[in-house]
N, C-alpha and C positions, 0 to 999 in steps of 0.2 A: 505269810511270813510272821510270826508271832516274836516278843520279845523274849531273852533268855538269856543265860548266863554262858561266858566263855571262860573256861581254867588255860592257863600258859604255864607250862615248865619248861626250864631248859635241863634238867636233871640237876642242877645243883645249888641255883639261887631258890629262894623263896617262891612258891606258887604264887600266881597274880590272877585274881578273880576278876573278870569285869560283869560286873551284874547290869539287868536289866538294860539287856542291848536290844536295841530295836531292831528288826530284821536280822538275827542272830544267824541263820541260814545263810544268807547272804555273807556277812562278815564273815563268819568262819569260813568256806568257801574262796574268800579272798584272800584271807591270811595263810591258807593251806596252799594255795596258787603260789602267794609271795614266798614262801619255804621252799617251794618245787623249784621257784625260778633261782633263787639264792643257791640250792645244791647245784643246779646246772651249772649256774655261772662257777662256782668254786670249784667244780670239777674240772670245766674247761679251763678255768686258770691255772689250775694245778698241774695238767696236761702239757699247756703252753710252758710253764715254768719248766716243766720236766724235760721237752721237747730243746729249749735253750740251752739248757745243761750238757746235752748227747752232742751236742754242733762243734 
């Protein structure tokens, strides 16, 4: 695993480039996992809120 650049963008703000990141593949995988977890939790929370409104 060598060093590399990670580019982050939310589609609205200016793109952020993190350069010369050691173990860039590991960092990329970790960030991707965190985004996925955030999406799962947001989806779960949205359903929980929706479920409360129906009762």
